[in-house]
Residue, then its C-alpha position, 0 to 999 in steps of 0.5 A: x513662538x512668533x505668534x506670542x506677544x512679548x510681555x511688557x517688562x519696561x512699563x509699569x501701571x500708573x497708580x489710580x487717581x482719586x482726586x485733588x487735595x489743596x492745602x491752605x494756611x487758615x480757615x478763611x482761605x479754606x471757606x473761600x475756596x470751598x465756596x468756589x468749588x461748591x459754585x462750580x457744581x462739585x458735590x463730592x467734596x470734603x474739608x479737613x481742619x484741626x478744629x471745627x469751622x463755623x459755616x463749613x457745611x454751607x460752604x461745601x454745599x452739604x445737604x441735611x442728612x436723611x438719618x432722622x427720617x430713617x430713625x423715625x421710620x424705624x422707630x414707628x416700625x418698632x412701635x407698630x410691631x410691638x402693638x401688633x405682637x401684643x395684640x396677637x399674643x393676648x387678644x387672639x393667639x393666647x387669650x389669658x386674663x391677667x389681673x382682670x385686664x381686658x384682652x388685646x391692647x391695654x395700658x400695660x402694653x405701653x412699656x413694651x411698645x416704648x421699649x421696642x420703639x427705642x430699640x429700633x430707633x437706636x439700632x437704626x441710628x447706629x447702623x444708619x450712621x455707619x452706612x451713610x458714612x460708608x464705614x468701615x473704611x480701613x484706609x483712605x487715599x488721602x492718607x498717602x499724602x505725607x503732608x496730610x498729618x498736619x490736618x490735626x495740627x495747623x493746616x487746612x485741606x480741601x479735597x475733591x473726589x474723582x467720583x464726582x459726576x462732573x469731575x475732570x482732572x484738568x479742570x479741578x486742578x485749574x479750579x483749585x489752583x485759582x484759590x491760591x493754595x499753599x500746596x496742591x497735590x493729586x491723591x493717588x492710590x496707595x502702592x501697597x498690595x490690596x489683597x489680604x495676606x493668606x495668614x489673615x484669612x487662615x486666622x479668621x477661619x480658625x476664629x470662626x471654627x473656634x467660635x462654633x465649638x461652644x455652640x456644638x457643645x451646647x447642642x450636644x448637651x441638649x440632645x444627649x443624656x448623662x448620669x454624670x453631674x453637670x459641668x460647673x463653670x462658677x463653683x462659688x455659685x453652685x457650691x457656696x456655703x448655705x444654711x440648709x435644714x438638717x444639714x451641716x454648714x461651714x457658716x458657723x463654727x459648730x457646723x449647725x444650721x439651726x441657730x437659737x434666737x437671740x434673747x428678745x428677738x421678735x420676728x416681723x409681724x409676730x409682736x404680741x402686744x400683750x404687755x402693759x407698755x403697749x396696752x396702757x394696762x396690765x393684762x395680768x391684773x385684768x385677768x385676775x380682776x375679772x371673775x367669770x361666773x359659770x352660767x347653765x345654758x341647758x337644763x339637766x331636768x328632762x333634757x329640756x332647755x332652760x330659757x334665758x334669764x331675760x326671757x319673759x315668763x309665758x308660763x303661769x307660776x307653779x302652785x305653792x299649795x300642795x292641795x292644789x296639785x293634782x292627786x295623779x301628779x308623778x312624784x319621781x322627780x320630787x326629790x331633785x333640786x331645782x335648776x340654778x337660775x342664771x346669773x345676771x350679766x356682770x358689767x365690764x370692770x374698769x381696766x387696771x390702767x397704769x398709774x406710773x409712766x413706763x418711760x423715764x421723765x427725762x429731757x429727751x423724752x420731754x422734747x420727744x413728746x413736745x415735738x409729737x404733740x405739736x405735730x399731731x395734737x396741737x391742731x385741735x387741742x392747741x399748743x397749751x392743751x386748752x382745746x382751742x387749736x386752729x382746727x377748732x377755731x375754723x370749725x367754730x367760725x363756720x358755726x355749722x352746729x355739728x362740731x364737737x369741741x376738743x377736750x381741754x387737758x386742764x379740766x378735772x375729769x382729764x386731770x384725774x385720768x391715769x396715764x394708761x387711760x390717756x395712752x389708750x385714748x391716744x392709741x384708739x381715739x375718743x369720739x371723733x378723734x381718730x387713733x394714732x397707733x398707726x402713726x406713732x410708736x408706743x414710746x412716742x405715745x408715752x412721750x406725749x402722755x409725759x408732755x400732757x402731764x407736764x402741761x397740766x402740772x404747769x397750770x397748777x405749779x407751786x413755788x414748792x415744786x421748784x428746786x431751792x437753788x432756782x427759786x431766787x432766779x424765778x423771784x427776781x424775774x417775777x419782780x421785774 
């Protein structure tokens, strides 16, 4: 028993010291103290202020962070990795022609390279900031000082860590004491136990094991076969009401899937513009006007083909005198009628153009026609329709001899045209004028026709065309 050393039951282990912390009333004294500590050679220091203090980094001697260099290196690494990956995949390992693009690196590789550069840069910024700040830290020794709570209120603190390579307990205490702090305290270790409670470890283990359950289920499903339907997590996505062919649906009250089309419905791309409103003429009247005359293209006599009507005559004309015919000529076909001569090609008839506007001549359509006329027509035909637009004036000034002047709407030939003919000219063009069917809707084209007719009518307007109740005002304006 005498060989055993007795246990030290009277003394206790001194808490570990982490450094010194000085408290100051304002930022000016804090900056002055920080410069003295920096000039003394201490580098492992820190300052805590209730608001940002300009110049505190320079006063503490904090050097620029290396984080930008880390981000640059990681971003360049991501760029090189993306370029190498795409070159290997498309230029070496799996040479596949996509839309005629060359193998390897192409302009299409830029988005992937950009995304990889940003991805690596973002992760290096986040993780590098955490590593350089020695995070995460669940506790800090400075929190043991109850006065440190005022660092977010009205006090300023300067801390010198014991991990500094020049740290000396007495020297640091004397140095900070010479800066006239309000309070100077030594930062010591927290007295609470450092070990985590066992229930925390047990809870963490249960969380890890619970997180493995979904992974095990997925692996089991991938490696097994089952005749049962799969497990549906979101029923609204798997069993949502749909319209399937030849099946009932809950979308409509009668349960039918196929619905009759609404009257007047036209599918996209299925508009058959076979109406006078879209053509400028009535296709039914045109079909009734044009009578197709049948033409025999093949002779029924001896199976010989009949020459076309416009073919030159290469055979001598047949003799009309019966005496001129040879005595031995066959008479078997003498009773057959001669082949019908082909009809001459008929000229294409004039289309039955509309003579009445299919839209109402109201103020709204007139304004629409005026607007579209000024946008698309006035550049060549002029605002009054005289064929003296700015484009014509410019071309006429160049005097190159190739310019065909635009037509005036006020000449007799144009005034005599029907509204359907004018509509067709706007739609398909005329001469050097391009068609505007792709730029203007049918209603807008008819509105332009309405406005053109108004321009023509205004040139030949008479007093009788004005309503009786408005003639007096016009006569007064003319007398002035």
